[in-house]
C-alpha positions as CSV (number, residue, x, y, z in Angstrom):
1,M,72.5,89.7,106.8
2,K,74.4,86.5,107.2
3,T,78.0,87.2,107.9
4,R,81.1,85.0,108.2
5,Q,83.9,86.9,109.8
6,M,86.5,85.6,111.7
7,T,89.2,87.0,114.1
8,G,92.9,86.5,113.1
9,T,93.4,83.5,115.3
10,T,90.3,81.5,114.5
11,A,91.6,78.4,112.6
12,H,91.1,78.9,109.1
13,A,92.6,78.5,105.6
14,P,94.6,81.7,104.8
15,I,93.1,83.6,101.9
16,A,95.1,83.4,98.7
17,T,94.0,86.0,95.8
18,P,95.3,86.0,92.3
19,F,97.5,89.2,93.1
20,G,100.9,89.5,94.9
21,F,104.4,91.2,95.4
22,D,104.5,93.2,92.0
23,S,100.4,93.6,91.3
24,T,99.5,97.3,91.5
25,A,96.3,99.0,92.9
26,A,95.2,99.4,89.1
27,E,95.8,95.6,88.5
28,V,93.6,94.8,91.5
29,I,90.6,97.1,90.5
30,A,90.5,96.1,87.2
31,G,86.8,94.8,86.6
32,I,85.6,95.7,89.8
33,D,82.5,97.9,89.9
34,L,82.2,100.3,93.0
35,S,79.0,102.4,91.6
36,G,77.0,103.8,94.0
37,K,79.7,103.2,97.0
38,R,81.0,105.6,99.1
39,A,84.7,105.8,100.4
40,I,86.7,108.0,102.8
41,V,90.5,107.6,102.3
42,T,92.6,109.5,105.5
43,G,95.9,110.6,104.0
44,G,94.5,110.6,100.7
45,S,96.8,113.5,99.4
46,S,100.2,112.0,99.3
47,G,101.8,108.5,99.1
48,I,99.7,105.0,98.7
49,G,96.6,107.1,99.9
50,V,96.3,108.8,96.5
51,E,96.9,105.6,94.7
52,T,94.4,104.0,96.9
53,A,91.8,106.7,96.4
54,R,92.6,106.7,92.2
55,A,91.7,103.0,92.3
56,L,88.7,103.3,94.3
57,A,87.5,106.3,92.0
58,S,88.5,104.6,88.9
59,A,86.0,101.9,89.8
60,G,83.3,104.4,90.4
61,A,83.2,105.0,94.0
62,D,82.7,108.4,95.7
63,I,85.9,109.3,97.1
64,T,86.7,111.8,100.1
65,L,90.1,112.4,100.8
66,A,90.1,113.2,104.6
67,V,93.7,115.5,104.7
68,R,95.4,117.8,107.1
69,D,96.4,120.1,104.0
70,C,93.1,120.7,102.1
71,D,95.1,122.6,99.3
72,A,97.3,119.4,98.7
73,G,93.9,117.7,98.7
74,R,92.2,119.7,96.2
75,R,95.0,119.4,94.2
76,T,95.2,115.6,94.4
77,A,91.3,115.3,94.0
78,A,91.4,117.3,90.7
79,D,94.4,115.1,89.3
80,I,92.4,111.8,90.3
81,N,89.3,113.4,88.3
82,R,91.7,114.0,85.3
83,S,92.8,110.5,85.2
84,T,89.6,108.4,86.0
85,G,87.1,110.7,84.6
86,N,85.2,110.3,88.1
87,D,84.3,114.0,89.3
88,A,82.8,112.6,92.6
89,V,86.2,113.0,94.5
90,H,85.9,115.4,97.7
91,V,88.4,116.5,100.1
92,G,87.6,117.1,103.7
93,R,89.9,118.2,106.7
94,L,91.2,116.0,109.1
95,D,94.0,116.1,111.8
96,L,94.2,112.8,113.4
97,A,96.0,114.2,116.4
98,D,93.2,116.7,117.2
99,P,90.2,115.2,118.7
100,V,88.4,118.2,117.9
101,S,89.1,117.9,114.1
102,V,88.2,114.4,114.1
103,A,84.9,115.3,115.7
104,A,84.6,117.9,113.0
105,F,85.0,115.9,110.1
106,V,82.5,113.1,111.8
107,A,79.6,115.6,112.3
108,A,80.1,116.8,108.8
109,W,79.7,113.5,107.0
110,D,75.8,112.4,106.4
111,G,74.7,109.0,105.0
112,P,75.8,105.5,104.7
113,L,79.8,104.8,104.5
114,D,80.9,102.1,102.5
115,I,84.6,101.8,102.5
116,L,86.8,103.7,105.1
117,V,90.7,103.3,104.4
118,N,92.6,104.3,107.7
119,N,95.8,105.2,105.8
120,A,97.3,108.0,107.4
121,G,100.1,107.6,109.9
122,V,103.5,109.2,111.2
123,M,106.6,106.9,111.8
124,A,109.9,107.4,113.7
125,L,109.1,110.7,115.5
126,P,112.8,111.5,116.9
127,E,111.6,112.7,119.7
128,R,109.1,111.7,122.8
129,R,105.9,114.0,122.2
130,L,102.6,113.8,123.9
131,T,99.5,115.1,123.2
132,P,97.7,117.5,125.5
133,S,95.8,114.4,126.7
134,G,99.1,112.6,127.4
135,W,99.2,110.3,124.8
136,E,102.6,109.3,123.0
137,L,101.9,111.0,119.5
138,Q,102.4,108.2,117.1
139,F,100.1,105.9,119.3
140,A,97.6,108.8,119.3
141,T,97.5,109.8,115.9
142,N,98.2,106.1,114.1
143,H,95.3,104.3,116.6
144,L,93.4,106.6,118.7
145,G,92.8,109.3,115.9
146,H,91.5,106.4,113.8
147,F,89.7,104.8,116.3
148,S,88.1,107.9,117.5
149,L,87.2,108.7,113.6
150,T,86.0,104.9,113.2
151,H,83.9,105.0,116.1
152,G,82.4,108.4,115.3
153,L,81.3,106.8,112.0
154,H,80.1,103.6,113.1
155,P,76.6,104.4,112.3
156,S,77.2,105.4,108.7
157,L,79.4,101.9,108.3
158,A,76.4,100.1,109.7
159,A,73.7,102.2,107.5
160,S,75.7,100.8,104.5
161,G,74.7,97.1,105.7
162,D,78.3,95.8,103.9
163,A,81.0,98.3,105.0
164,R,84.8,97.7,104.7
165,I,87.1,98.9,106.9
166,V,90.9,98.9,106.0
167,S,93.4,99.4,108.8
168,L,96.9,100.4,107.6
169,S,99.6,98.4,109.7
170,S,103.5,97.4,109.0
171,V,105.8,94.8,109.2
172,G,107.2,97.6,111.9
173,H,104.5,95.6,114.2
174,L,107.1,93.1,114.5
175,L,109.1,95.6,116.7
176,S,106.8,95.6,119.5
177,P,103.3,94.6,121.0
178,V,101.3,97.3,122.5
179,V,102.7,97.6,126.0
180,F,99.6,98.2,127.8
181,D,101.6,98.8,131.2
182,D,103.5,102.2,129.7
183,I,102.0,103.0,126.1
184,N,103.6,106.5,126.5
185,F,107.0,105.6,127.4
186,S,106.8,107.0,130.9
187,A,108.8,104.5,132.8
188,R,111.0,103.4,129.7
189,P,113.4,105.1,127.5
190,Y,111.8,106.5,124.4
191,D,112.4,104.7,121.3
192,P,111.1,106.0,118.0
193,R,110.9,102.4,116.0
194,I,109.7,100.6,119.1
195,A,106.8,103.5,119.6
196,Y,105.9,102.9,115.8
197,G,106.2,99.3,116.1
198,Q,103.4,99.7,119.1
199,S,101.1,101.7,117.0
200,K,101.2,99.3,114.2
201,T,100.3,96.7,116.3
202,A,97.6,98.8,117.7
203,N,96.3,99.1,114.3
204,A,96.2,95.4,113.4
205,L,94.2,94.8,116.6
206,F,92.0,97.5,115.8
207,A,91.0,95.1,112.9
208,V,90.2,92.5,115.1
209,G,88.5,94.4,117.8
210,A,86.3,96.3,115.1
211,T,85.4,92.8,113.6
212,Q,84.7,91.4,117.2
213,S,82.4,94.5,117.9
214,W,80.5,95.1,114.7
215,A,80.4,92.2,112.6
216,G,76.7,91.3,113.3
217,E,76.3,94.8,111.7
218,G,77.8,94.0,108.5
219,I,80.8,95.5,108.9
220,S,84.3,93.9,108.6
221,A,87.8,95.2,109.2
222,N,91.2,93.9,108.4
223,A,94.7,95.1,108.7
224,V,97.2,95.4,105.8
225,H,100.8,95.6,105.6
226,P,101.6,97.7,102.3
227,G,105.3,96.9,102.0
228,A,108.6,98.9,102.2
229,I,107.9,101.9,99.9
230,I,110.9,104.9,99.9
231,E,108.8,107.2,98.0
232,T,106.4,108.4,100.7
233,N,106.5,110.8,103.3
234,L,106.2,108.3,105.8
235,S,110.0,107.6,106.2
236,R,111.2,111.3,106.5
237,Y,112.0,111.2,110.3
238,S,113.6,107.6,110.0
239,I,115.8,108.1,106.9
240,E,117.9,111.0,105.4
241,P,116.6,112.1,102.1
242,A,120.6,111.4,100.5
243,V,120.1,108.0,101.8
244,Q,116.5,107.7,100.7
245,A,118.1,108.3,97.1
246,Q,120.5,105.5,97.4
247,L,118.0,103.1,98.7
248,R,115.9,103.9,95.8
249,E,118.4,103.2,93.4
250,A,119.7,99.9,95.2
251,G,115.8,98.5,95.0
252,E,116.0,96.9,98.8
253,Y,116.6,98.1,102.4
254,T,118.3,96.2,105.6
255,S,116.9,97.4,108.4
256,P,118.8,97.6,111.8
257,E,117.5,94.6,113.1
258,G,119.0,92.9,109.9
259,V,115.4,92.5,108.3
260,Q,116.1,93.0,104.2
261,M,113.1,94.1,102.3
262,R,112.7,94.9,98.5
263,F,110.9,98.2,98.0
264,K,107.9,98.3,96.1
265,T,106.4,101.3,94.1
266,I,103.8,103.4,95.5
267,A,100.8,101.9,92.9
268,Q,102.3,98.1,94.2
269,G,102.1,99.5,98.0
270,A,98.1,100.4,97.3
271,A,97.4,97.2,96.1
272,T,96.9,95.2,99.4
273,S,94.4,98.2,100.6
274,V,92.7,97.7,97.3
275,V,92.6,93.9,97.8
276,V,91.0,94.5,101.2
277,A,88.5,97.5,100.2
278,A,87.1,96.0,97.1
279,L,87.9,92.6,96.0
280,P,84.5,90.5,95.9
281,Q,86.6,87.5,97.6
282,L,86.8,89.5,101.1
283,E,83.2,90.1,101.3
284,H,82.2,89.6,104.9
285,V,85.7,88.5,105.9
286,G,87.3,90.1,108.9
287,G,89.8,90.3,111.8
288,R,92.8,89.4,109.4
289,Y,96.2,90.7,108.1
290,F,97.3,90.8,104.6
291,E,100.8,91.6,102.9
292,D,101.4,91.3,99.5
293,C,97.9,91.0,98.5
294,N,97.3,87.7,100.5
295,E,96.6,86.9,104.2
296,A,99.7,86.5,106.0
297,A,100.7,83.9,108.3
298,V,100.5,84.1,112.2
299,L,103.9,84.0,113.8
300,A,103.7,82.5,117.2
301,G,106.1,83.3,119.9
302,G,109.6,83.8,120.3
303,D,112.0,86.4,118.7
304,L,110.7,88.1,115.6
305,T,113.8,90.2,115.2
306,G,114.6,89.8,111.5
307,R,111.7,88.7,110.2
308,A,110.4,90.4,107.0
309,A,107.0,89.1,106.6
310,G,104.1,87.4,108.9
311,V,101.8,88.7,111.4
312,A,102.6,88.2,115.1
313,A,100.3,86.2,117.1
314,Y,100.1,89.3,119.7
315,A,98.6,91.5,116.8
316,V,95.8,89.4,116.1
317,D,95.0,88.0,119.5
318,P,91.0,88.6,120.4
319,R,92.2,89.1,124.1
320,N,94.7,91.8,123.3
321,A,92.1,93.5,120.8
322,T,89.4,93.6,123.4
323,R,91.9,95.1,125.9
324,L,92.9,97.7,123.5
325,W,89.2,98.4,122.6
326,E,88.4,99.0,125.9
327,L,91.4,101.3,126.8
328,S,90.5,103.4,123.3
329,L,86.7,103.9,124.5
330,H,88.2,104.9,128.2
331,A,90.4,107.5,126.5
332,F,87.8,109.2,125.0
333,G,85.2,108.8,127.8
334,W,82.9,106.4,126.2
335,A,83.2,103.7,128.6
């Protein structure tokens, strides 16, 4: 199979689609046929994961919701079935912070996998927490858990011949590169937002690394920033419920760094994931970062504080991606 995947720093014209900030997942998926395709959405029982799964199911895909709470997952599956008429919506237990759970999920999967949406995540944990293996929990959950899952599912992705990986990043990646010399905050004060930003940079670099490693097998991976969405569980540690209500009414948010962002609905937040997962225009395109349904501009150097859009050059740098890939392999004893 001939592929034309590119890394994020390769010179190319940024991809523009017919969609934008206000587009919804349903609008993006309209007219697309995913019959015969199999998809996994991590964190598929809440927030944008639900609407991503719903859109893919509405196009005829066979969906598995990979979730920690299977009861919530089954309720969501039933709701998606009712709203789309697609009864091929399944639930599998997955705790990304637990390597045993990840391994069990991988072992239970059989056959090709066409779409993997690495959607689940945690944000701004107020205190430094380490996994039993000694990794900072946001980095472990948001990056290492998804790395382990995707690596384990690699044979199934390769068997598709035309698989797509969606890696959920965030504008928060502008807060920090991956600090390879101190990922776990052993030698610097723990900062919840910096830790989150580092993990989201890792999510962007993962898309570059996966494309570099697996492009020849017909596997493409891209990162997405879904937008600022107040109506999800992700902000529960960083924004008080009363403040969330006020922000929801205001429709916008100014971060501590002075970044002003407009809020999206959950359906709008899922749109960019669906673009990357299903839009025919992105066939065999990988290693890029998307926001508002279009490829983001690369921000080279300088102080990125105050930026509300764009992708940092360090988050799509092939050398950083290779370093993170090797570190991740070593973390699991695979190298």
